[in-house]
N, C-alpha and C positions, 0 to 999 in steps of 0.2 A: 504494500500500500504506500503510495506517495504521501508526502507531507500534506496535511489538511489544516488550513488556517481558519479557525472559528473564534478569533479574538479581535473582531473588528471594532468593538466599542473601545478597545485600547488604542489601536491605530489601524490604518488601512493600507493596502497595497497602493503604491503610487500609480496612478493611471498613466498609460503610455503617452497619451496626448498631452498630459500635464508635463511629463518629463521633456517631451519634445519642445514644448513652449518655453521651458526654463533654460534649456541648453545654451542658446545664444548668449544669455545674460550671465552664464557661468564662464564663458570663454571669450567671445569676441566683443560683445557689447557690455563691457565690465565697468563702465563709467559710474561715478557717483551722481545720483539724481539731483543733488544740490549744486553740482558744478555746471551751471547753465551757460558758462562762457564758452564751452566747446561742444562739438558734435556728440561725443560719447556720453557726456553728461545729459545733454538734451534728449538723446535716445532713451537713456535710462529713466529720465523724468517722464517721458511720454509713455513708457511701458507701465510705470507705476500708476499713472492717471488712467490708462486704459483698463488696468486691473481694478482700480477703484470704481470705474464706471460699470464694469461687469458685476462686481459685488453688489453695488447699489441697485442695479437693474434686477438682479436675482431675488432680492428681498423687498423690492418696492421702495427703496430709500432714495434720498438725494445724495449725490456724490459728496457734498460737503458734510454729510453725516457719518461718513465712513472713515475710520482711523485704523491703520495697520499697526500691529504690535507683534510680540513674540508668541502669543497664544492666549487661550482663555484664562489661564491662571493669572497672567499679568493683567488682563482686562478686569478680572474679578477684584484683584488688589487695587487697581486704579479706581474703580467705581466705589467699592466699599470704603476704602480709606479716604478717597476724595470727597464723597458725599458726607461722611462723618466730620470731615474738617470744614467743608464749606457751609454746611447747614446746621452747625452746632448752635447757632443763635436761635434757630427755630425749634430744635429739639435734639434729644440724644437717644432716640428709640428706633431700632431697626427690627423688622420682622423677617424671619427666614423659617426653614423647616429642618427637622431632625434628619431628613434623608438627603439633604443637599450634598454636593461634592465637597470633599475635604478642603479644597481651596477656599470655599465659602466658610465652612465651619471653623477652620483654623484661623482665618482672618477675623472672623467675628469674635473668637476667643481673645485675640489680641486687642481688638477694639474694646471688649468688656474690661480688660485690665487697664485701659486708658479712660474709663469712665462712661462708655456707652452702655445702654441697656438693650439686651437682645432677647426677643421672644422667639422661642423655637416651637413651631407648630408641630402637633402630632400627626401621624397618619394611621389609618386603620390597617387591618390585616392584609388588605390588598395593596397597600402603599398609597392609598388615596387620601388627600387632605380634605378637610371640611371648610367650605366657603363661609359658613356661619362662624366657625372658629376664627377665620381670618378677619371677618368683619368686626367681631368682638374684640380682636386684638389691636385694631387700629385705634390710636389715641391722638389727641391734639398735638402731642409732641413727636409723633411718628414721622420720620423723614424719608424712610425707604422700606419697600417690600422687596425682598430678594427671593424669588422662587423660580426654579428651573422649569424647562418645558418637558423634559423627559429624563427619567432616572437612568443613570449610566449602568446600574447593576441589574435592574429588573425590567427596564424599558417602559415602566408605567408613565403615562402622560398626565400632566396636570392640566386643568382647564384654564389655560393661560389667557384666553379671550375674556372669560368671566373675571379672572383675577385682575386683568388690566382695566376693565371697566369699573370694578370696585375701587381700585386705586385712583382712577380718574375722578370718580364721584367724590372721593374723600380728599382729593388734592394731595395725594402722596405719590412720590416717584415709584415707578415699578421697573425693577431691573431683572432681566431674565437671561439665564445661561441656556443657550440653545445648542450647545456643543453636540449633544447626541442626536437631536432631532433635525438639525440642518441637513438638507439633502434627502431626508427620509420622510418628512412630514411638511405639509404646506406652510409657508411663512411669507406674509406680506404685511410690512409694518404700516402701510396706509390703511389697512383694514383692522389692524391690531394696535390699540393705543399703548404699546409698550414704550417706555421712555429711553431705556438703555438695554442693550443686549450684547452678548459676546459669543464667539465660537472660535474653534481652531480648525485650520485647513486640513490637518492630517486625519481628521475623522471622516472626511468625504473624498478620499483618494487624492489629496493634495500633499504638499510637503510638511514635514515637522518643523516647528520653530517659527511659525507665522500664524497669526490670528487676526480677528477683526473685532473692533469695538464700535458699536453703533450708538450715537447720541442724537436723539431727536432734536431738531432745530425748532425752537418755539419763539414766537415773537413776544408773547406775554410770558414773563418769568423764565427767561432762558436758563437752561441747566448749567450750573457752575461746577466744574470739576478741575482741580489743579493737576498738573502733571505728576505722575509717580516717578518718572525718570527725567531729571532736568538736564539740559544741555543746550543744543542748538534750537532752532525754531522749526524743526521738522514736524510734520503732521499738525500744522496750524498751532504750534506751540504746545501741543498736548503730550508729545513724547520725543524727547531728545535722542539723538543717535542716528548714525547712517542707516538708511533704509536697506533692508535685505531684498534687493531687486529681484533676483531669481525666484525666491520663495513667494514674493508678492505676486509676481507674474503667474506662478503655479497656483496660488490661491484663487486668482481671478479665473484661470482656466478651469479649475476644479468646479467652481460655482457655475461656469458656463456649461459644464459637462453634465450637470445634474439631470438624471433621467429616472423615471418611475419604473421600478422592477416588481410587478405584482407577484412574480413567482417566489420572491423572498418569503412572504407570509405563508405561502403554501408549503415551502420547504421547512420553515420554522414549525408550522403545525404538524407536519409529517414527523419531524424529529421528536417533538413532545409526545405525540400520540404513541409512537412506537416505543419510546423509552418507558413511558408510564405503563404500557401494556406488557412489556417484556421484562422489565426490571421491577421486582416488588419493593414496597416501602419507598416509593419516590413520589414527589409532588412538585408542581410548578409554583413558584412564588410570584404573586402578582398576576395571576392568570385571569386577566380581565380584558374586555374588548378594547379599551382605550390604552394601548401600549404600542411600542414600536414594533413594526412587522419583523424586524430582524433579530429580536432579543428574547432569550429564554433563560430563566434562572431556575435550576432544578436542584432539589435536595435529595441526596442519596443517604437515607437514614442509616446510622450506625457505622458509617465509614467517613474518614477524613477526606475532604476534597483533595488535599495534597497527595494522599496515597493513590487516589485514582489517577490524577494527572501525571504523577511520576511514572505510573505504569503504562502511560500512553505517550511515549516520546515522539510519535509521529503526528500528534494532533495538538494544535495550539488552542488551549482553553484558558479560562481564568477563574479564580475563586472570588472575584469582585473587581473593584476599581484598580486599574494598573498603578495608580498613585499610592495605594496602600497595600498591595498584594504581598509585599514582603513582611508585613507585620503579623504577629501571632494573635492579635485581637480578632474576635469575630466581626463580621461585617456590621457596621453601624446602621446600614440601611435595613438589613434583615432583622436586626435586633429591634429597631423602631417599629417594624411590622409585626412584632410579637413572637418571633422565633426564639427558641432556646439557644444557649451558647452551642450546644451539641449540634443542633440542626443547622445553625448558621455556619458552623465549621464544616458541615457536610454538603455545602451548596456549591454548584458550579455554574458559571455563566457561559452560555453559548451565544455568540453574536456573529451573524451571517453577513455576507456582502453580495454585491452583484456578481462576484466571481464564484460564489458557492454553487455547486451543482447537486443534482439529485443523487448522483453516485457518491459524492462527498458525505451527504447526510446518511445514506444507507451504510456506508463504511463506518462512520462514526458510531451509529447506533449498534452495529454488530460488535465493534471493539469495546464499547461501553458495557454492553451486556456481558461479554466474556470476562472482562477485567473485574467488574463489580462482583460477579458470581464467584470468581476465583478468590478475590480478596476476602469476601464474606465467609467463604468456606474455611478460611484459615484464621478467622477472627473469633476470639473468645467472647467478645461483646455480642457478635451476631448469634452465637450459640446460646448465650443467656437470653437474648430476645426470643429466639425460636422456642426455648424452653419455658417461656412465659415468666421469666424472673425479672425482666425489666420491661418497661412500656415501649 
């Protein structure tokens, strides 16, 4: 069996058209886009602005609302730290959710130590948040609501249109991390009153190390965010530093290449159905209608996910977010959904892409069934379960 890659929520294969678009700016057109005095600089500047236009067009934004950076983590830090600083006179209260990406949660913890008050919304057993809980959490001193569009571990979608309208009615900024949903779920900022959003190019078959921050241009009450990285006047004074032209070009090309692949959902459903039917004591986390078509998080009870993945060297899988997969702690997302430590440690994320085939899924299911059966047969814990001595 050839190597099968099902860890696309961590990163994706670079699209060949994206690589082709990037190559000239890695070799021949290597100018600095700020060096407008000569041809190579002007060529680089033109390439950046073309990419900006492509990104804006893809999400329904204005070109002036698009800022390039190193990725979603930088964008998250820019927004959370920047809003906390600029809006401190209005209030020091931010609302987020217990299942947000660690880049959000870690930054919020830092802001708490600096005097901000953070409300962490709960989710139910399916990973869904309550809009009533959100409404009740908003206070006169709330300056920002930070809620992602799709969870990176389970694929569960939040109702971001409803969230955006609630924030709009209450005059609170809404910041949305769309890193996992971009390219997989429709997004048009003219139809969605989100104020700020971020994503990374490498989640949609673009290059690593480049992302986008969108800031809505408003005539009344313009959104004020200071730069996280000071330096030159690049990106309209919001982010200092020489622009990564090849990656920005690749980001624009990746957005231009977005295409709907309905077979991904069918393949995901096939994978889930066959694993659940062929491997006992398994269940899907967040198995609801409103989730990403490519994502499945499955618990294999009474086995550590690390044991399973180690026994499958030719299949790329994940036990959760790539940013925290090296930690020994159970997934904070699954814990927030009510899973025990044991079940959280027994969960594996399968994330498909446009390159995933039906044969890939069939091979993965077969390998999973064989490996789980073999590992359980050798497990004293599984014997205790079979003997009815543990639940």
